[in-house]
C-alpha positions in Angstrom: -16.1 33.5 12.1 -12.7 34.9 11.2 -10.0 32.1 11.3 -6.4 32.8 12.4 -3.8 32.3 9.7 -0.9 29.9 10.0 2.0 29.4 7.7 3.2 25.9 7.1 6.9 25.6 6.1 7.1 21.8 5.7 4.3 19.2 5.3 4.9 15.5 5.4 1.8 13.4 4.8 1.0 9.6 4.9 -2.2 8.1 3.6 -3.4 4.6 4.5 -5.6 2.7 2.1 -6.9 -0.8 3.2 -7.5 -3.4 0.6 -8.3 -7.2 0.4 -6.5 -9.7 -1.7 -6.9 -13.4 -2.6 -5.0 -15.5 -0.1 -4.3 -18.2 -2.6 -2.4 -15.6 -4.6 -0.2 -14.4 -1.7 3.0 -16.0 -3.0 2.3 -14.9 -6.5 1.7 -11.4 -5.3 5.0 -11.4 -3.4 6.8 -12.4 -6.6 4.9 -9.7 -8.5 6.0 -7.0 -6.0 9.6 -8.1 -6.3 9.4 -8.0 -10.1 8.1 -4.5 -9.8 11.2 -3.6 -7.8 9.5 -3.2 -4.5 12.0 -3.9 -1.7 11.2 -6.3 1.1 11.4 -4.4 4.3 13.2 -6.1 7.2 14.8 -4.6 10.3 18.0 -6.5 9.5 18.4 -4.6 6.2 19.7 -1.3 7.6 20.5 0.0 4.1 16.8 0.8 3.8 16.8 3.3 6.7 17.2 6.3 4.4 15.4 5.1 1.2 11.7 5.8 1.6 11.2 8.9 3.7 12.5 11.9 1.9 15.7 13.9 1.9 17.6 14.0 5.2 15.0 11.7 6.9 16.3 8.4 8.3 14.4 5.8 10.3 16.4 3.8 12.9 15.5 0.1 12.6 16.9 -0.5 16.1 14.5 2.1 17.5 11.6 0.3 15.7 12.7 -3.0 17.2 12.7 -1.6 20.7 9.4 0.3 20.4 7.1 -2.8 20.4 6.8 -5.8 22.7 8.5 -8.9 21.3 5.3 -10.7 20.8 4.1 -8.2 18.2 7.6 -7.2 16.9 8.3 -10.6 15.3 4.9 -10.4 13.5 5.3 -6.8 12.3 8.9 -7.3 11.1 9.3 -10.9 10.0 12.7 -12.0 8.7 11.4 -13.7 5.6 8.3 -13.9 3.3 7.3 -17.5 4.1 5.1 -16.5 7.0 1.5 -15.5 7.2 2.3 -12.3 9.2 2.8 -8.7 7.9 5.1 -8.5 4.9 6.0 -5.0 3.8 7.3 -4.1 0.3 8.4 -0.5 -0.3 9.5 1.5 -3.3 10.8 5.1 -3.6 9.3 7.2 -6.4 10.1 10.9 -5.7 7.5 11.8 -8.3 6.6 15.5 -8.4 3.2 16.6 -9.6 0.2 18.9 -8.9 -3.2 18.4 -7.4 -5.6 20.5 -9.3 -9.0 21.7 -8.0 -10.9 24.4 -9.8 -8.5 27.4 -10.0 -6.1 26.1 -7.4 -2.9 24.1 -7.8 -1.1 22.3 -5.0 2.4 21.1 -5.8 3.5 18.0 -4.0 5.7 14.9 -4.3 5.0 11.2 -3.8 8.0 10.1 -1.9 7.3 6.4 -1.7 4.7 3.7 -1.5 4.4 0.7 0.8 2.3 -2.4 -0.1 1.9 -4.5 3.0 0.4 -8.0 2.9 -1.4 -8.4 6.3 -2.8 -11.7 7.7 -6.2 -13.1 6.8 -6.3 -11.6 3.2 -6.1 -8.0 4.3 -3.6 -5.4 3.2 -2.7 -1.8 3.6 -1.2 0.6 1.0 0.7 3.5 2.4 1.4 6.5 0.3 4.0 9.0 1.6 3.9 12.5 0.3 5.2 16.0 1.0 4.3 19.4 -0.2 7.2 21.3 -1.8 9.3 23.1 0.8 8.1 26.6 0.0 5.8 28.0 2.6 2.1 27.2 2.3 -1.0 28.6 3.9 -2.5 26.3 6.6 -5.8 26.2 4.6 -4.1 25.1 1.5 -2.4 22.2 3.2 -5.6 21.0 4.8 -7.4 21.3 1.5 -4.7 19.2 -0.2 -5.1 16.5 2.4 -8.9 16.6 2.1 -8.9 16.1 -1.6 -6.0 13.7 -1.9 -7.5 11.2 0.6 -10.6 10.9 -1.6 -10.0 7.8 -3.8 -13.1 8.3 -6.0 -15.2 11.4 -5.5 -18.8 10.6 -4.9 -20.0 13.8 -3.3 -20.7 16.8 -5.5 -18.5 19.2 -3.5 -15.5 16.8 -3.8 -15.7 16.2 -7.6 -13.3 18.1 -9.8 -10.0 17.3 -8.2 -7.4 15.7 -10.4 -3.6 15.0 -10.5 -1.1 16.2 -13.1 2.3 14.6 -13.6 4.9 14.6 -16.4 3.7 11.0 -17.2 0.0 11.8 -17.4 -3.2 13.4 -16.1 -5.4 11.4 -13.6 -9.0 12.1 -12.7 -8.7 10.9 -9.0 -6.3 9.5 -6.5 -7.6 6.0 -7.1 -7.0 6.5 -10.8 -3.4 7.7 -10.1 -2.7 4.8 -7.8 -4.1 1.9 -10.0 -3.2 3.2 -13.4 0.3 4.3 -12.8 1.9 3.3 -9.4 0.3 -0.1 -8.8 -1.7 -1.3 -11.8 -0.3 -4.8 -11.3 -2.2 -5.1 -8.0 -5.7 -5.0 -9.6 -5.9 -8.7 -10.7 -5.3 -9.8 -7.1 -8.1 -7.7 -5.6 -11.6 -9.3 -5.2 -13.6 -6.0 -5.3 -12.4 -4.6 -8.6 -14.5 -3.6 -11.6 -13.0 -3.1 -15.0 -9.8 -1.0 -14.5 -10.8 0.4 -11.1 -11.0 -0.7 -7.6 -14.3 -0.3 -5.8 -12.8 -0.5 -2.3 -13.8 -2.8 0.5 -17.5 -3.0 1.3 -16.8 -1.8 4.8 -14.3 0.9 3.8 -15.6 4.1 5.3 -16.5 6.9 2.8 -14.0 5.7 0.2 -11.5 8.0 1.9 -8.0 7.1 3.0 -6.9 7.6 6.6 -4.7 10.6 6.8 -1.6 11.2 8.9 0.6 14.3 8.7 3.4 16.1 10.4 3.1 19.9 9.8 5.9 22.3 10.6 4.8 25.9 10.9 6.9 29.0 11.4 9.0 29.1 14.6 7.2 30.3 17.6 4.0 30.9 15.7 0.9 30.6 17.9 -1.0 27.3 17.6 -4.6 27.8 18.6 -7.4 25.5 19.4 -9.1 26.2 16.1 -6.0 25.0 14.2 -6.0 21.7 16.2 -9.7 21.3 15.7 -9.4 21.8 12.0 -6.6 19.2 11.8 -8.7 16.6 13.5 -11.6 17.3 11.2 -9.5 17.9 8.1 -11.3 21.2 7.5 -9.7 22.9 4.6 -11.7 25.3 2.4 -15.3 25.7 1.2 -15.9 25.1 -2.5 -15.7 28.8 -3.1 -12.2 28.9 -1.6 -12.8 30.4 1.9 -11.3 28.9 5.0 -13.6 26.3 6.6 -14.2 25.1 10.1 -17.0 22.6 10.9 -18.0 24.2 14.2 -18.6 27.8 15.3 -19.0 27.0 19.0 -15.8 27.9 20.9 -16.7 25.7 23.9 -17.3 22.7 21.6 -14.0 23.3 19.9 -12.1 23.6 23.2 -13.7 20.3 24.5 -12.9 18.5 21.3 -9.3 19.7 21.4 -9.0 18.6 25.0 -10.3 15.2 24.3 -8.5 14.5 21.0 -5.1 16.1 21.5 -1.9 14.6 22.9 -0.3 17.6 24.7 2.8 16.0 26.1 5.1 18.5 24.2 2.8 21.6 24.3 3.0 24.5 23.6 5.4 23.6 20.8 4.1 20.3 19.5 0.7 18.6 19.4 -0.7 15.4 18.1 -4.5 15.3 17.2 -6.1 11.9 16.8 -9.6 11.4 15.3 -11.5 8.7 13.4 -10.2 10.0 10.0 -6.8 11.5 10.8 -3.8 11.7 13.1 -2.0 15.0 12.7 1.1 16.4 14.4 1.7 20.2 14.4 4.8 21.8 15.6 6.3 25.4 15.7 10.0 24.6 16.2 12.8 24.7 13.7 13.3 21.8 11.3 16.5 20.7 13.0 14.7 20.6 16.4 11.7 18.7 14.8 13.8 16.3 12.8 13.7 13.5 15.3 10.0 14.0 15.8 9.5 13.8 12.0 11.5 10.5 12.0 9.3 9.2 14.8 6.2 10.2 12.8 7.4 8.1 9.8 8.8 5.3 12.0 7.5 4.3 15.4 4.4 6.4 15.4 3.5 5.2 11.9 3.7 1.5 13.0 1.7 2.3 16.1 -1.0 3.7 13.8 -0.6 0.9 11.4 -1.2 -1.9 13.8 -4.3 -0.3 15.3 -5.6 0.5 11.9 -5.2 -3.1 11.0 -7.2 -4.0 14.2 -10.0 -1.7 13.0 -10.1 -3.2 9.5 -10.1 -6.8 10.8 -13.0 -6.2 13.1 -15.0 -4.4 10.4 -14.3 -7.2 8.1 -15.7 -9.8 10.5 -18.7 -7.6 11.2 -19.3 -7.3 7.4 -19.0 -11.1 6.9 -21.4 -11.7 9.8 -24.0 -9.4 8.2 -23.8 -11.5 5.0 -24.7 -14.7 6.7 -27.9 -16.5 5.6 -29.9 -17.5 8.6 -30.3 -21.2 9.1 -27.9 -22.1 6.2 -24.4 -21.0 7.2 -23.5 -22.6 10.5 -20.2 -23.5 8.8 -19.5 -19.9 8.1 -20.3 -18.9 11.7 -17.8 -21.6 12.8 -15.2 -20.2 10.5 -15.8 -16.6 11.7 -15.5 -17.7 15.3 -12.3 -19.5 14.3 -11.1 -16.4 12.5 -11.7 -14.1 15.5 -10.1 -16.6 17.8 -6.9 -16.9 15.7 -6.9 -13.1 15.4 -7.2 -12.7 19.1 -4.6 -15.2 20.0 -1.9 -14.2 17.6 -2.3 -10.5 16.7 -4.8 -8.7 19.0 -3.2 -7.3 22.2 -4.4 -4.5 24.5 -0.8 -3.2 24.7 1.7 -3.4 21.8 4.0 -0.5 22.6 6.7 -0.3 25.3 7.3 3.4 25.7 5.0 5.7 27.7 4.4 8.2 24.9 3.5 5.4 22.5 1.1 3.9 25.0 -0.6 7.3 25.4 -1.1 7.6 21.6 -2.2 3.9 21.4 -5.0 4.7 23.9 -6.2 7.5 21.7 -6.1 5.3 18.6 -8.1 2.5 20.4 -10.6 5.1 21.7 -11.3 6.9 18.4 -11.2 3.8 16.2 -13.6 2.2 18.8 -11.5 -0.9 18.7 -12.5 -2.3 22.2 -16.2 -1.7 21.4 -15.9 -3.4 18.0 -14.1 -6.4 19.5 -16.5 -7.0 22.3 -19.5 -6.5 20.0 -18.1 -8.8 17.4 -17.3 -11.6 19.8 -20.7 -11.3 21.6 -22.6 -11.2 18.3 -20.8 -14.2 16.8 -21.2 -16.3 20.0 -24.9 -15.4 20.2 -25.4 -16.3 16.5 -23.5 -19.6 17.0 -25.7 -20.5 20.0 -28.8 -19.8 18.0 -27.7 -21.9 15.0 -26.6 -24.6 17.4 -30.1 -24.6 19.0 -31.6 -25.0 15.5 -29.3 -27.8 14.8 -30.2 -29.5 18.0 -33.9 -29.2 17.2 -33.3 -30.8 13.8 -31.3 -33.6 15.4 -34.1 -34.1 18.0 -36.7 -34.4 15.2 -34.5 -36.8 13.3 -34.0 -38.9 16.4 -37.7 -39.0 17.1 -38.4 -40.3 13.6 -35.7 -42.9 13.8 -36.9 -44.0 17.2 -40.5 -44.4 15.8 -39.2 -46.5 12.9 -37.1 -48.6 15.2 -39.9 -49.3 17.7 -42.6 -50.0 15.1 -40.4 -52.1 12.9 -39.2 -54.1 15.9 -42.8 -54.8 17.0 -44.3 -55.6 13.7 -41.5 -56.5 11.3 -39.8 -59.1 13.5 -43.1 -60.8 14.5 -45.1 -60.8 11.3 -43.0 -60.4 8.2 -39.3 -61.1 8.9 -39.9 -64.9 9.5 -41.1 -65.3 5.9 -37.8 -63.7 4.7 -35.7 -66.4 6.2 -35.6 -68.3 2.9 -36.0 -67.0 -0.6 -38.6 -64.2 -0.7 -41.7 -64.9 -2.7 -42.7 -61.4 -3.8 -46.1 -62.7 -5.1 -47.1 -63.5 -1.5 -47.1 -59.9 -0.5 -50.6 -59.5 -2.0 -51.8 -61.8 0.7 -50.4 -59.8 3.5 -52.7 -58.6 6.2 -53.0 -54.9 7.1 -50.4 -55.2 9.9 -48.0 -57.0 7.6 -48.4 -54.3 5.0 -47.7 -51.7 7.6 -44.6 -53.5 8.8 -43.3 -53.9 5.2 -43.8 -50.3 4.4 -42.1 -49.2 7.6 -39.2 -51.5 7.0 -38.6 -50.4 3.5 -39.1 -46.7 4.5 -36.6 -47.1 7.3 -34.0 -48.7 4.9 -34.6 -45.9 2.4 -34.3 -43.2 5.1 -31.1 -44.7 6.3 -29.6 -44.6 2.8 -30.8 -41.0 2.3 -29.2 -40.0 5.6 -25.9 -41.7 4.8 -25.8 -40.0 1.4 -26.8 -36.6 2.8 -24.1 -36.9 5.5 -21.4 -37.7 2.9 -22.6 -34.8 0.7 -22.7 -32.4 3.6 -19.2 -33.4 4.8 -17.7 -33.0 1.3 -19.5 -29.7 0.8 -18.3 -28.3 4.1 -14.7 -29.3 3.4 -14.8 -27.7 0.0 -16.4 -24.5 1.3 -13.8 -24.4 4.1 -11.0 -24.9 1.7 -12.4 -22.2 -0.6 -12.8 -19.7 2.2 -9.3 -20.3 3.4 -8.0 -19.6 -0.1 -10.0 -16.4 -0.2 
């Protein structure tokens, strides 16, 4: 299948990488980021509007403030670092290098990096890049995105990509990130091994989520196959030929119809899928400038909050899958408390005020399967909670039965036969003269006292253990 060429004149790309951090180290991590000269991002600090997005690109903080509903705005953009909401630290690098793959070289620039501390021990690293401003083939740009988003290559066809900068050569994107740009982050991450970061257990395919704004030649035709390849991030085959993951024109047309926001067609399109959100436009840079600023500003935060929703729900699902049946009612309680706090404070069906933003939000919720994850997670946790509660009720009923038997039997026999002899000093030698009923009463009485002591000790131990585990989980 011959693929139509397309020339890309400017390519701005953003990669989102989720991570987890130790909650007890949140303050320490904030100080570490400040020490590494990452700037705290606040809407009040308008001097940051031009700092992190590339030459001639400026993000209006006022527009950001008006884009979201107030109930989510104050959490996305807090005024200080003493809260448990989203705290963003940003640093401009403008580091120019090359991505090398076999015989090909893709020149690019890392503009800036954000490290955002999200609630509940989650975080998102954002890497902003652009390819040099000379024209590039559409296939090369997609190929760059495809290989850059792979943190650590696991598949045979993805191995071999590396990064070359003036300050060193790096075998992977993860290697570049954690050995040069953010090595200080590793000690705070729970899923690290040696000098690398394994990624979250629920992190899909070890690939970053890709977002891009591509500007092709003016008035160049944008076809369905281009939009389809954007959504699928189809670059080139290992032997360097243009690649498309479908040869069925009807399937491609239906995919594009479902995944593409066409409000500004035929000049601009936004394609949203589970692995990428891509904008493609065929107008001049000056005409597209505001759209590029929206891509790095309001559209970025729209994507960011929904990506956070997805990561949180996957995290809860993962922790649920790790529960040991019959032993972790406390963990289930905490997971239900977590999803309740998340729902009450951060999870909203609508977060964006403007119509275009709402339309893109709907696409993100659909292809991230946020509603399905949320409903499934709540239903599963509630079902598990009821099951464990039933088991607990059964244990309590058995315990109550045993205590009732002890109470009745000891009342009948102990009070009538043995207890009278204990009014004065007990003569332990007389027990050898007890009748069978007196022996039975004595054994039951002593067993009941022992059982009561064991239950009190066990209750104290369980309470202390649960408090310790709860404190430890909150710190994590």
